[in-house]
PyMOL Python script that loads the backbone (N, CA, C, O; Angstrom):
from pymol import cmd

cmd.read_pdbstr("""\
ATOM      1  N   MET A   1       0.976  -1.120  -0.018  1.00  0.00           N
ATOM      2  CA  MET A   1      -0.006   0.109  -0.026  1.00  0.00           C
ATOM      3  C   MET A   1       0.933   1.312  -0.041  1.00  0.00           C
ATOM      4  O   MET A   1       0.588   2.398  -0.507  1.00  0.00           O
ATOM      5  N   ASP A   2       2.124   1.079   0.483  1.00  0.00           N
ATOM      6  CA  ASP A   2       2.755   2.386   0.262  1.00  0.00           C
ATOM      7  C   ASP A   2       3.307   2.721  -1.229  1.00  0.00           C
ATOM      8  O   ASP A   2       3.702   3.842  -1.550  1.00  0.00           O
ATOM      9  N   VAL A   3       3.281   1.546  -2.134  1.00  0.00           N
ATOM     10  CA  VAL A   3       3.533   2.307  -3.279  1.00  0.00           C
ATOM     11  C   VAL A   3       2.473   2.929  -3.879  1.00  0.00           C
ATOM     12  O   VAL A   3       2.643   3.932  -4.572  1.00  0.00           O
ATOM     13  N   ILE A   4       1.139   2.328  -3.641  1.00  0.00           N
ATOM     14  CA  ILE A   4      -0.036   2.844  -4.045  1.00  0.00           C
ATOM     15  C   ILE A   4      -0.304   4.180  -3.235  1.00  0.00           C
ATOM     16  O   ILE A   4      -1.138   4.943  -3.723  1.00  0.00           O
ATOM     17  N   SER A   5       0.302   4.537  -2.072  1.00  0.00           N
ATOM     18  CA  SER A   5      -0.033   5.900  -1.684  1.00  0.00           C
ATOM     19  C   SER A   5       1.010   7.134  -2.457  1.00  0.00           C
ATOM     20  O   SER A   5       0.904   8.348  -2.286  1.00  0.00           O
ATOM     21  N   ALA A   6       2.047   6.411  -3.361  1.00  0.00           N
ATOM     22  CA  ALA A   6       3.011   7.167  -3.701  1.00  0.00           C
ATOM     23  C   ALA A   6       2.623   7.324  -5.218  1.00  0.00           C
ATOM     24  O   ALA A   6       3.406   7.961  -5.921  1.00  0.00           O
ATOM     25  N   LEU A   7       1.631   6.867  -5.712  1.00  0.00           N
ATOM     26  CA  LEU A   7       1.583   6.876  -7.119  1.00  0.00           C
ATOM     27  C   LEU A   7       1.669   8.341  -7.619  1.00  0.00           C
ATOM     28  O   LEU A   7       2.463   8.613  -8.519  1.00  0.00           O
ATOM     29  N   ALA A   8       0.951   9.208  -7.118  1.00  0.00           N
ATOM     30  CA  ALA A   8       1.039  10.530  -7.528  1.00  0.00           C
ATOM     31  C   ALA A   8       2.075  11.096  -7.780  1.00  0.00           C
ATOM     32  O   ALA A   8       2.089  11.969  -8.648  1.00  0.00           O
ATOM     33  N   SER A   9       3.101  10.778  -7.153  1.00  0.00           N
ATOM     34  CA  SER A   9       4.466  11.626  -7.172  1.00  0.00           C
ATOM     35  C   SER A   9       5.581  10.722  -8.065  1.00  0.00           C
ATOM     36  O   SER A   9       6.639  11.204  -8.470  1.00  0.00           O
ATOM     37  N   ALA A  10       5.174   9.379  -8.291  1.00  0.00           N
ATOM     38  CA  ALA A  10       5.897   8.371  -9.212  1.00  0.00           C
ATOM     39  C   ALA A  10       6.091   8.743 -10.233  1.00  0.00           C
ATOM     40  O   ALA A  10       5.192   9.456 -10.680  1.00  0.00           O
ATOM     41  N   ASP A  11       7.307   8.495 -11.152  1.00  0.00           N
ATOM     42  CA  ASP A  11       7.292   8.892 -12.723  1.00  0.00           C
ATOM     43  C   ASP A  11       6.359   7.915 -13.390  1.00  0.00           C
ATOM     44  O   ASP A  11       6.582   6.723 -13.179  1.00  0.00           O
ATOM     45  N   PRO A  12       5.267   8.273 -14.223  1.00  0.00           N
ATOM     46  CA  PRO A  12       4.625   7.589 -14.859  1.00  0.00           C
ATOM     47  C   PRO A  12       4.911   6.781 -15.732  1.00  0.00           C
ATOM     48  O   PRO A  12       4.060   5.986 -16.128  1.00  0.00           O
ATOM     49  N   GLU A  13       6.393   6.798 -16.321  1.00  0.00           N
ATOM     50  CA  GLU A  13       7.105   5.759 -16.985  1.00  0.00           C
ATOM     51  C   GLU A  13       7.564   4.678 -16.240  1.00  0.00           C
ATOM     52  O   GLU A  13       8.043   3.711 -16.833  1.00  0.00           O
ATOM     53  N   ALA A  14       7.495   4.697 -15.160  1.00  0.00           N
ATOM     54  CA  ALA A  14       8.059   3.488 -14.018  1.00  0.00           C
ATOM     55  C   ALA A  14       7.344   2.533 -13.867  1.00  0.00           C
ATOM     56  O   ALA A  14       6.204   2.679 -14.308  1.00  0.00           O
ATOM     57  N   VAL A  15       7.641   1.327 -13.275  1.00  0.00           N
ATOM     58  CA  VAL A  15       6.953  -0.042 -13.346  1.00  0.00           C
ATOM     59  C   VAL A  15       6.512  -0.001 -11.988  1.00  0.00           C
ATOM     60  O   VAL A  15       6.932   0.881 -11.239  1.00  0.00           O
ATOM     61  N   ILE A  16       5.654  -0.928 -11.574  1.00  0.00           N
ATOM     62  CA  ILE A  16       5.658  -1.330 -10.366  1.00  0.00           C
ATOM     63  C   ILE A  16       5.607  -3.034 -10.476  1.00  0.00           C
ATOM     64  O   ILE A  16       5.165  -3.814 -11.320  1.00  0.00           O
ATOM     65  N   TYR A  17       6.342  -3.197  -9.085  1.00  0.00           N
ATOM     66  CA  TYR A  17       6.747  -4.736  -9.327  1.00  0.00           C
ATOM     67  C   TYR A  17       6.364  -5.331  -7.748  1.00  0.00           C
ATOM     68  O   TYR A  17       6.562  -4.624  -6.760  1.00  0.00           O
ATOM     69  N   ALA A  18       5.881  -6.501  -7.661  1.00  0.00           N
ATOM     70  CA  ALA A  18       5.172  -6.988  -6.426  1.00  0.00           C
ATOM     71  C   ALA A  18       5.591  -8.648  -6.535  1.00  0.00           C
ATOM     72  O   ALA A  18       5.835  -9.407  -7.474  1.00  0.00           O
ATOM     73  N   SER A  19       5.533  -8.792  -4.922  1.00  0.00           N
ATOM     74  CA  SER A  19       5.831 -10.052  -4.626  1.00  0.00           C
ATOM     75  C   SER A  19       3.990 -10.870  -4.465  1.00  0.00           C
ATOM     76  O   SER A  19       2.903 -10.411  -4.114  1.00  0.00           O
ATOM     77  N   ALA A  20       4.458 -12.234  -4.932  1.00  0.00           N
ATOM     78  CA  ALA A  20       2.935 -12.940  -5.154  1.00  0.00           C
ATOM     79  C   ALA A  20       3.156 -13.777  -3.582  1.00  0.00           C
ATOM     80  O   ALA A  20       4.235 -13.933  -3.011  1.00  0.00           O
ATOM     81  N   PRO A  21       2.018 -14.165  -3.183  1.00  0.00           N
ATOM     82  CA  PRO A  21       0.371 -13.812  -4.038  1.00  0.00           C
ATOM     83  C   PRO A  21       0.281 -12.121  -3.685  1.00  0.00           C
ATOM     84  O   PRO A  21       0.863 -11.449  -2.834  1.00  0.00           O
ATOM     85  N   LEU A  22      -0.648 -11.789  -4.663  1.00  0.00           N
ATOM     86  CA  LEU A  22      -0.678 -10.392  -4.492  1.00  0.00           C
ATOM     87  C   LEU A  22      -2.125  -9.950  -3.597  1.00  0.00           C
ATOM     88  O   LEU A  22      -3.307 -10.030  -3.929  1.00  0.00           O
ATOM     89  N   THR A  23      -1.547  -9.504  -2.455  1.00  0.00           N
ATOM     90  CA  THR A  23      -2.434  -8.625  -1.551  1.00  0.00           C
ATOM     91  C   THR A  23      -2.005  -7.266  -1.337  1.00  0.00           C
ATOM     92  O   THR A  23      -0.925  -6.857  -1.762  1.00  0.00           O
ATOM     93  N   PRO A  24      -2.948  -6.444  -0.590  1.00  0.00           N
ATOM     94  CA  PRO A  24      -2.736  -5.018  -0.609  1.00  0.00           C
ATOM     95  C   PRO A  24      -1.368  -4.884   0.437  1.00  0.00           C
ATOM     96  O   PRO A  24      -0.722  -3.836   0.427  1.00  0.00           O
ATOM     97  N   CYS A  25      -1.027  -5.887   1.227  1.00  0.00           N
ATOM     98  CA  CYS A  25       0.007  -5.705   2.210  1.00  0.00           C
ATOM     99  C   CYS A  25       1.386  -6.503   1.528  1.00  0.00           C
ATOM    100  O   CYS A  25       2.429  -6.652   2.164  1.00  0.00           O
ATOM    101  N   SER A  26       1.149  -7.068  -0.138  1.00  0.00           N
ATOM    102  CA  SER A  26       2.597  -7.386  -0.672  1.00  0.00           C
ATOM    103  C   SER A  26       3.600  -6.594  -0.806  1.00  0.00           C
ATOM    104  O   SER A  26       3.377  -5.390  -0.931  1.00  0.00           O
ATOM    105  N   GLU A  27       5.152  -7.172  -0.811  1.00  0.00           N
ATOM    106  CA  GLU A  27       6.113  -6.457  -0.646  1.00  0.00           C
ATOM    107  C   GLU A  27       5.980  -5.591  -2.211  1.00  0.00           C
ATOM    108  O   GLU A  27       5.632  -6.386  -3.084  1.00  0.00           O
ATOM    109  N   ALA A  28       6.124  -4.547  -2.603  1.00  0.00           N
ATOM    110  CA  ALA A  28       6.255  -4.039  -3.998  1.00  0.00           C
ATOM    111  C   ALA A  28       7.216  -2.779  -4.144  1.00  0.00           C
ATOM    112  O   ALA A  28       7.653  -2.212  -3.143  1.00  0.00           O
ATOM    113  N   MET A  29       7.483  -2.422  -5.267  1.00  0.00           N
ATOM    114  CA  MET A  29       8.336  -1.098  -5.224  1.00  0.00           C
ATOM    115  C   MET A  29       7.964  -0.539  -6.710  1.00  0.00           C
ATOM    116  O   MET A  29       7.209  -1.087  -7.513  1.00  0.00           O
ATOM    117  N   VAL A  30       8.511   0.401  -6.842  1.00  0.00           N
ATOM    118  CA  VAL A  30       8.361   1.271  -8.380  1.00  0.00           C
ATOM    119  C   VAL A  30      10.045   1.246  -8.713  1.00  0.00           C
ATOM    120  O   VAL A  30      11.005   1.512  -7.990  1.00  0.00           O
ATOM    121  N   CYS A  31       9.956   0.818 -10.102  1.00  0.00           N
ATOM    122  CA  CYS A  31      11.532   0.963 -10.758  1.00  0.00           C
ATOM    123  C   CYS A  31      11.367   1.636 -12.086  1.00  0.00           C
ATOM    124  O   CYS A  31      10.379   1.548 -12.815  1.00  0.00           O
ATOM    125  N   ALA A  32      12.497   2.344 -12.314  1.00  0.00           N
ATOM    126  CA  ALA A  32      12.598   3.137 -13.348  1.00  0.00           C
ATOM    127  C   ALA A  32      12.464   1.946 -14.609  1.00  0.00           C
ATOM    128  O   ALA A  32      12.902   0.803 -14.475  1.00  0.00           O
ATOM    129  N   GLU A  33      11.751   2.461 -15.887  1.00  0.00           N
ATOM    130  CA  GLU A  33      11.681   1.692 -16.681  1.00  0.00           C
ATOM    131  C   GLU A  33      12.937   0.875 -17.297  1.00  0.00           C
ATOM    132  O   GLU A  33      13.893   1.598 -17.578  1.00  0.00           O
ATOM    133  N   GLY A  34      13.098  -0.509 -17.555  1.00  0.00           N
ATOM    134  CA  GLY A  34      14.160  -1.013 -17.839  1.00  0.00           C
ATOM    135  C   GLY A  34      14.897  -1.798 -16.692  1.00  0.00           C
ATOM    136  O   GLY A  34      15.702  -2.704 -16.909  1.00  0.00           O
ATOM    137  N   GLU A  35      14.496  -1.307 -15.334  1.00  0.00           N
ATOM    138  CA  GLU A  35      15.153  -1.941 -14.372  1.00  0.00           C
ATOM    139  C   GLU A  35      13.667  -2.924 -13.719  1.00  0.00           C
ATOM    140  O   GLU A  35      12.452  -2.735 -13.655  1.00  0.00           O
ATOM    141  N   SER A  36      14.712  -4.108 -13.289  1.00  0.00           N
ATOM    142  CA  SER A  36      13.584  -5.229 -12.472  1.00  0.00           C
ATOM    143  C   SER A  36      13.959  -5.788 -11.561  1.00  0.00           C
ATOM    144  O   SER A  36      14.921  -6.525 -11.779  1.00  0.00           O
ATOM    145  N   PRO A  37      13.458  -5.740 -10.221  1.00  0.00           N
ATOM    146  CA  PRO A  37      14.075  -6.600  -9.085  1.00  0.00           C
ATOM    147  C   PRO A  37      13.947  -7.994  -9.276  1.00  0.00           C
ATOM    148  O   PRO A  37      13.060  -8.593  -9.886  1.00  0.00           O
ATOM    149  N   ALA A  38      14.960  -8.455  -8.669  1.00  0.00           N
ATOM    150  CA  ALA A  38      15.144 -10.124  -8.811  1.00  0.00           C
ATOM    151  C   ALA A  38      13.794 -10.710  -8.149  1.00  0.00           C
ATOM    152  O   ALA A  38      12.986 -11.418  -8.750  1.00  0.00           O
ATOM    153  N   ALA A  39      13.706 -10.354  -7.009  1.00  0.00           N
ATOM    154  CA  ALA A  39      12.875 -10.944  -5.938  1.00  0.00           C
ATOM    155  C   ALA A  39      11.232 -10.680  -6.284  1.00  0.00           C
ATOM    156  O   ALA A  39      10.389 -11.423  -5.782  1.00  0.00           O
ATOM    157  N   LEU A  40      10.897  -9.715  -7.058  1.00  0.00           N
ATOM    158  CA  LEU A  40       9.640  -9.194  -7.550  1.00  0.00           C
ATOM    159  C   LEU A  40       9.010  -9.248  -8.891  1.00  0.00           C
ATOM    160  O   LEU A  40       9.701  -8.902  -9.849  1.00  0.00           O
ATOM    161  N   GLU A  41       7.665  -9.675  -9.103  1.00  0.00           N
ATOM    162  CA  GLU A  41       7.318  -9.618 -10.386  1.00  0.00           C
ATOM    163  C   GLU A  41       6.749  -8.760 -11.022  1.00  0.00           C
ATOM    164  O   GLU A  41       6.303  -7.971 -10.190  1.00  0.00           O
ATOM    165  N   TYR A  42       6.394  -8.310 -12.400  1.00  0.00           N
ATOM    166  CA  TYR A  42       6.016  -7.064 -13.013  1.00  0.00           C
ATOM    167  C   TYR A  42       4.442  -7.229 -12.453  1.00  0.00           C
ATOM    168  O   TYR A  42       3.763  -8.250 -12.340  1.00  0.00           O
ATOM    169  N   LEU A  43       4.116  -5.784 -12.137  1.00  0.00           N
ATOM    170  CA  LEU A  43       2.706  -6.004 -11.868  1.00  0.00           C
ATOM    171  C   LEU A  43       1.942  -4.968 -13.138  1.00  0.00           C
ATOM    172  O   LEU A  43       1.043  -5.322 -13.900  1.00  0.00           O
ATOM    173  N   LEU A  44       2.545  -3.751 -13.083  1.00  0.00           N
ATOM    174  CA  LEU A  44       1.987  -2.824 -14.364  1.00  0.00           C
ATOM    175  C   LEU A  44       2.683  -1.607 -14.117  1.00  0.00           C
ATOM    176  O   LEU A  44       3.475  -1.539 -13.177  1.00  0.00           O
ATOM    177  N   GLU A  45       2.425  -0.459 -15.007  1.00  0.00           N
ATOM    178  CA  GLU A  45       3.061   0.707 -15.224  1.00  0.00           C
ATOM    179  C   GLU A  45       2.141   1.477 -14.208  1.00  0.00           C
ATOM    180  O   GLU A  45       0.969   1.249 -13.908  1.00  0.00           O
ATOM    181  N   VAL A  46       3.191   2.665 -13.666  1.00  0.00           N
ATOM    182  CA  VAL A  46       2.637   3.456 -12.672  1.00  0.00           C
ATOM    183  C   VAL A  46       1.475   4.607 -13.670  1.00  0.00           C
ATOM    184  O   VAL A  46       0.647   5.284 -13.061  1.00  0.00           O
ATOM    185  N   ALA A  47       1.570   4.662 -14.967  1.00  0.00           N
ATOM    186  CA  ALA A  47       0.836   5.559 -15.460  1.00  0.00           C
ATOM    187  C   ALA A  47      -0.780   4.862 -15.791  1.00  0.00           C
ATOM    188  O   ALA A  47      -1.838   5.464 -15.972  1.00  0.00           O
ATOM    189  N   LEU A  48      -0.501   3.355 -15.789  1.00  0.00           N
ATOM    190  CA  LEU A  48      -1.819   2.471 -15.727  1.00  0.00           C
ATOM    191  C   LEU A  48      -2.525   2.513 -14.627  1.00  0.00           C
ATOM    192  O   LEU A  48      -3.739   2.703 -14.556  1.00  0.00           O
ATOM    193  N   ALA A  49      -1.599   2.292 -13.539  1.00  0.00           N
ATOM    194  CA  ALA A  49      -2.161   2.409 -11.897  1.00  0.00           C
ATOM    195  C   ALA A  49      -3.242   3.815 -11.837  1.00  0.00           C
ATOM    196  O   ALA A  49      -4.358   3.897 -11.325  1.00  0.00           O
ATOM    197  N   ARG A  50      -2.500   4.765 -12.504  1.00  0.00           N
ATOM    198  CA  ARG A  50      -3.113   5.994 -11.954  1.00  0.00           C
ATOM    199  C   ARG A  50      -4.582   5.863 -12.847  1.00  0.00           C
ATOM    200  O   ARG A  50      -5.616   6.331 -12.369  1.00  0.00           O
ATOM    201  N   GLU A  51      -4.576   5.262 -14.033  1.00  0.00           N
ATOM    202  CA  GLU A  51      -5.708   5.421 -14.734  1.00  0.00           C
ATOM    203  C   GLU A  51      -6.788   4.395 -14.352  1.00  0.00           C
ATOM    204  O   GLU A  51      -7.982   4.554 -14.606  1.00  0.00           O
ATOM    205  N   ILE A  52      -6.238   3.266 -13.681  1.00  0.00           N
ATOM    206  CA  ILE A  52      -6.854   2.377 -12.719  1.00  0.00           C
ATOM    207  C   ILE A  52      -7.847   3.133 -11.748  1.00  0.00           C
ATOM    208  O   ILE A  52      -9.074   3.058 -11.796  1.00  0.00           O
ATOM    209  N   LEU A  53      -7.116   3.855 -10.883  1.00  0.00           N
ATOM    210  CA  LEU A  53      -7.705   4.637 -10.002  1.00  0.00           C
ATOM    211  C   LEU A  53      -9.005   5.747 -10.430  1.00  0.00           C
ATOM    212  O   LEU A  53     -10.102   5.892  -9.891  1.00  0.00           O
ATOM    213  N   HIS A  54      -8.378   6.472 -11.660  1.00  0.00           N
ATOM    214  CA  HIS A  54      -9.487   7.447 -11.984  1.00  0.00           C
ATOM    215  C   HIS A  54     -10.728   6.576 -12.306  1.00  0.00           C
ATOM    216  O   HIS A  54     -11.779   6.827 -11.717  1.00  0.00           O
ATOM    217  N   VAL A  55     -10.667   5.600 -13.179  1.00  0.00           N
ATOM    218  CA  VAL A  55     -11.782   4.676 -13.679  1.00  0.00           C
ATOM    219  C   VAL A  55     -12.485   4.366 -12.525  1.00  0.00           C
ATOM    220  O   VAL A  55     -13.695   4.595 -12.510  1.00  0.00           O
ATOM    221  N   TRP A  56     -11.886   3.838 -11.462  1.00  0.00           N
ATOM    222  CA  TRP A  56     -12.478   3.348 -10.251  1.00  0.00           C
ATOM    223  C   TRP A  56     -13.360   4.564  -9.736  1.00  0.00           C
ATOM    224  O   TRP A  56     -14.565   4.375  -9.570  1.00  0.00           O
ATOM    225  N   ALA A  57     -12.768   5.872  -9.464  1.00  0.00           N
ATOM    226  CA  ALA A  57     -13.598   6.819  -8.940  1.00  0.00           C
ATOM    227  C   ALA A  57     -14.834   7.227  -9.781  1.00  0.00           C
ATOM    228  O   ALA A  57     -15.953   7.358  -9.285  1.00  0.00           O
ATOM    229  N   ASN A  58     -14.538   7.425 -11.139  1.00  0.00           N
ATOM    230  CA  ASN A  58     -15.379   7.632 -11.971  1.00  0.00           C
ATOM    231  C   ASN A  58     -17.021   6.766 -11.897  1.00  0.00           C
ATOM    232  O   ASN A  58     -18.184   7.166 -11.854  1.00  0.00           O
ATOM    233  N   TRP A  59     -16.324   5.323 -11.912  1.00  0.00           N
ATOM    234  CA  TRP A  59     -17.394   4.509 -11.842  1.00  0.00           C
ATOM    235  C   TRP A  59     -18.250   4.572 -10.663  1.00  0.00           C
ATOM    236  O   TRP A  59     -19.339   4.007 -10.769  1.00  0.00           O
ATOM    237  N   ARG A  60     -17.957   5.180  -9.497  1.00  0.00           N
ATOM    238  CA  ARG A  60     -18.463   5.169  -8.363  1.00  0.00           C
ATOM    239  C   ARG A  60     -18.849   6.683  -7.879  1.00  0.00           C
ATOM    240  O   ARG A  60     -18.895   7.034  -6.700  1.00  0.00           O
ATOM    241  N   HIS A  61     -19.105   7.470  -8.952  1.00  0.00           N
ATOM    242  CA  HIS A  61     -19.734   8.628  -9.264  1.00  0.00           C
ATOM    243  C   HIS A  61     -18.711   9.685  -8.445  1.00  0.00           C
ATOM    244  O   HIS A  61     -19.183  10.686  -7.908  1.00  0.00           O
ATOM    245  N   GLY A  62     -17.615   9.454  -8.406  1.00  0.00           N
ATOM    246  CA  GLY A  62     -16.268  10.338  -7.900  1.00  0.00           C
ATOM    247  C   GLY A  62     -16.126  10.378  -6.508  1.00  0.00           C
ATOM    248  O   GLY A  62     -15.727  11.401  -5.951  1.00  0.00           O
ATOM    249  N   ARG A  63     -16.435   9.293  -5.855  1.00  0.00           N
ATOM    250  CA  ARG A  63     -16.250   8.710  -4.577  1.00  0.00           C
ATOM    251  C   ARG A  63     -14.808   8.269  -4.669  1.00  0.00           C
ATOM    252  O   ARG A  63     -14.254   7.575  -5.522  1.00  0.00           O
ATOM    253  N   GLN A  64     -14.271   8.928  -3.421  1.00  0.00           N
ATOM    254  CA  GLN A  64     -12.624   8.551  -3.521  1.00  0.00           C
ATOM    255  C   GLN A  64     -12.504   7.502  -2.823  1.00  0.00           C
ATOM    256  O   GLN A  64     -13.194   7.322  -1.819  1.00  0.00           O
ATOM    257  N   PRO A  65     -11.406   6.455  -3.341  1.00  0.00           N
ATOM    258  CA  PRO A  65     -11.368   4.930  -2.423  1.00  0.00           C
ATOM    259  C   PRO A  65     -10.506   5.272  -1.563  1.00  0.00           C
ATOM    260  O   PRO A  65      -9.803   6.251  -1.811  1.00  0.00           O
ATOM    261  N   THR A  66     -10.340   4.537  -0.308  1.00  0.00           N
ATOM    262  CA  THR A  66      -9.428   4.334   0.691  1.00  0.00           C
ATOM    263  C   THR A  66      -8.342   3.668  -0.289  1.00  0.00           C
ATOM    264  O   THR A  66      -8.385   3.231  -1.439  1.00  0.00           O
ATOM    265  N   LEU A  67      -7.170   3.813   0.871  1.00  0.00           N
ATOM    266  CA  LEU A  67      -5.797   3.242   0.162  1.00  0.00           C
ATOM    267  C   LEU A  67      -5.948   1.584   0.171  1.00  0.00           C
ATOM    268  O   LEU A  67      -5.078   0.981  -0.456  1.00  0.00           O
ATOM    269  N   GLU A  68      -6.989   0.792   0.834  1.00  0.00           N
ATOM    270  CA  GLU A  68      -6.927  -0.617   0.578  1.00  0.00           C
ATOM    271  C   GLU A  68      -7.874  -0.778  -0.722  1.00  0.00           C
ATOM    272  O   GLU A  68      -7.503  -1.639  -1.520  1.00  0.00           O
ATOM    273  N   GLU A  69      -8.559  -0.360  -0.906  1.00  0.00           N
ATOM    274  CA  GLU A  69      -9.513  -0.206  -2.087  1.00  0.00           C
ATOM    275  C   GLU A  69      -8.454   0.221  -3.455  1.00  0.00           C
ATOM    276  O   GLU A  69      -8.429  -0.504  -4.450  1.00  0.00           O
ATOM    277  N   GLU A  70      -7.898   1.042  -3.389  1.00  0.00           N
ATOM    278  CA  GLU A  70      -6.934   1.443  -4.441  1.00  0.00           C
ATOM    279  C   GLU A  70      -6.251   0.166  -4.505  1.00  0.00           C
ATOM    280  O   GLU A  70      -6.762  -0.628  -5.295  1.00  0.00           O
ATOM    281  N   ALA A  71      -5.224  -0.238  -3.873  1.00  0.00           N
ATOM    282  CA  ALA A  71      -4.657  -1.478  -3.926  1.00  0.00           C
ATOM    283  C   ALA A  71      -5.312  -2.552  -4.730  1.00  0.00           C
ATOM    284  O   ALA A  71      -4.877  -3.147  -5.716  1.00  0.00           O
ATOM    285  N   ARG A  72      -6.588  -2.689  -4.025  1.00  0.00           N
ATOM    286  CA  ARG A  72      -7.545  -3.965  -4.604  1.00  0.00           C
ATOM    287  C   ARG A  72      -7.576  -3.718  -6.000  1.00  0.00           C
ATOM    288  O   ARG A  72      -7.137  -4.564  -6.779  1.00  0.00           O
ATOM    289  N   ALA A  73      -8.195  -2.320  -6.512  1.00  0.00           N
ATOM    290  CA  ALA A  73      -8.318  -2.142  -7.687  1.00  0.00           C
ATOM    291  C   ALA A  73      -7.155  -2.263  -8.443  1.00  0.00           C
ATOM    292  O   ALA A  73      -7.349  -2.737  -9.563  1.00  0.00           O
ATOM    293  N   VAL A  74      -6.070  -1.994  -8.184  1.00  0.00           N
ATOM    294  CA  VAL A  74      -4.963  -2.242  -8.948  1.00  0.00           C
ATOM    295  C   VAL A  74      -4.526  -3.515  -9.089  1.00  0.00           C
ATOM    296  O   VAL A  74      -3.869  -3.783 -10.095  1.00  0.00           O
ATOM    297  N   ILE A  75      -4.778  -4.442  -8.203  1.00  0.00           N
ATOM    298  CA  ILE A  75      -4.480  -5.739  -8.119  1.00  0.00           C
ATOM    299  C   ILE A  75      -5.556  -6.761  -8.925  1.00  0.00           C
ATOM    300  O   ILE A  75      -5.275  -7.878  -9.358  1.00  0.00           O
ATOM    301  N   HIS A  76      -6.741  -6.145  -9.002  1.00  0.00           N
ATOM    302  CA  HIS A  76      -7.733  -6.535  -9.646  1.00  0.00           C
ATOM    303  C   HIS A  76      -7.244  -6.642 -11.369  1.00  0.00           C
ATOM    304  O   HIS A  76      -7.179  -7.667 -12.047  1.00  0.00           O
ATOM    305  N   TYR A  77      -6.964  -5.344 -11.752  1.00  0.00           N
ATOM    306  CA  TYR A  77      -6.642  -5.115 -12.924  1.00  0.00           C
ATOM    307  C   TYR A  77      -5.515  -6.010 -13.453  1.00  0.00           C
ATOM    308  O   TYR A  77      -5.548  -6.596 -14.535  1.00  0.00           O
ATOM    309  N   ALA A  78      -4.438  -6.051 -12.497  1.00  0.00           N
ATOM    310  CA  ALA A  78      -3.274  -6.686 -12.752  1.00  0.00           C
ATOM    311  C   ALA A  78      -3.643  -8.171 -12.928  1.00  0.00           C
ATOM    312  O   ALA A  78      -3.119  -8.855 -13.807  1.00  0.00           O
ATOM    313  N   GLN A  79      -4.492  -8.613 -12.132  1.00  0.00           N
ATOM    314  CA  GLN A  79      -4.830 -10.132 -12.233  1.00  0.00           C
ATOM    315  C   GLN A  79      -6.035 -10.527 -13.476  1.00  0.00           C
ATOM    316  O   GLN A  79      -6.011 -11.665 -13.944  1.00  0.00           O
ATOM    317  N   GLN A  80      -6.945  -9.647 -13.908  1.00  0.00           N
ATOM    318  CA  GLN A  80      -8.177  -9.915 -14.542  1.00  0.00           C
ATOM    319  C   GLN A  80      -7.955  -9.234 -16.155  1.00  0.00           C
ATOM    320  O   GLN A  80      -8.468  -9.611 -17.209  1.00  0.00           O
ATOM    321  N   ASP A  81      -7.106  -8.227 -15.935  1.00  0.00           N
ATOM    322  CA  ASP A  81      -7.096  -7.319 -17.151  1.00  0.00           C
ATOM    323  C   ASP A  81      -8.069  -6.584 -17.469  1.00  0.00           C
ATOM    324  O   ASP A  81      -8.224  -6.193 -18.626  1.00  0.00           O
ATOM    325  N   ALA A  82      -9.059  -6.214 -16.270  1.00  0.00           N
ATOM    326  CA  ALA A  82     -10.282  -5.433 -16.550  1.00  0.00           C
ATOM    327  C   ALA A  82     -10.531  -4.671 -15.243  1.00  0.00           C
ATOM    328  O   ALA A  82     -10.197  -5.068 -14.126  1.00  0.00           O
ATOM    329  N   TYR A  83     -11.099  -3.637 -15.502  1.00  0.00           N
ATOM    330  CA  TYR A  83     -11.178  -2.559 -14.068  1.00  0.00           C
ATOM    331  C   TYR A  83     -12.450  -3.371 -13.107  1.00  0.00           C
ATOM    332  O   TYR A  83     -13.414  -4.007 -13.533  1.00  0.00           O
ATOM    333  N   GLU A  84     -12.061  -3.094 -11.711  1.00  0.00           N
ATOM    334  CA  GLU A  84     -12.718  -3.706 -10.910  1.00  0.00           C
ATOM    335  C   GLU A  84     -14.394  -3.199 -11.175  1.00  0.00           C
ATOM    336  O   GLU A  84     -14.858  -2.074 -11.362  1.00  0.00           O
ATOM    337  N   PRO A  85     -14.921  -4.284 -11.113  1.00  0.00           N
ATOM    338  CA  PRO A  85     -16.846  -3.781 -11.566  1.00  0.00           C
ATOM    339  C   PRO A  85     -17.248  -3.275 -10.265  1.00  0.00           C
ATOM    340  O   PRO A  85     -16.612  -3.642  -9.277  1.00  0.00           O
ATOM    341  N   VAL A  86     -18.367  -2.360 -10.130  1.00  0.00           N
ATOM    342  CA  VAL A  86     -18.928  -1.778  -8.990  1.00  0.00           C
ATOM    343  C   VAL A  86     -19.834  -2.733  -8.957  1.00  0.00           C
ATOM    344  O   VAL A  86     -20.464  -3.271  -9.868  1.00  0.00           O
ATOM    345  N   GLN A  87     -19.839  -2.970  -7.237  1.00  0.00           N
ATOM    346  CA  GLN A  87     -20.723  -4.270  -6.599  1.00  0.00           C
ATOM    347  C   GLN A  87     -21.922  -3.631  -6.107  1.00  0.00           C
ATOM    348  O   GLN A  87     -22.802  -4.302  -5.568  1.00  0.00           O
TER     349      GLN A  87
END
""", "prot")
cmd.dss("prot")
cmd.show_as("cartoon", "prot")
cmd.util.cbc("prot")
cmd.orient("prot")
């Protein structure tokens, strides 16, 4: 969740890596494009994560997600290649 909370200030070209299994508490880090940490797996690009959070809020009439909801939305997209549906 630390990575999610820092998305606004991260380089949009950077990439998020995380440890499996993916949970909001998984170890994660942001790396410059072209770098990849040995112990973590590719999750998605920072720019895409920002878009995911923007769509999440739009689909919920502008409601701002909690940090855990943000993490879950990004994880959902990474696993399903689809935005998290409104329940």
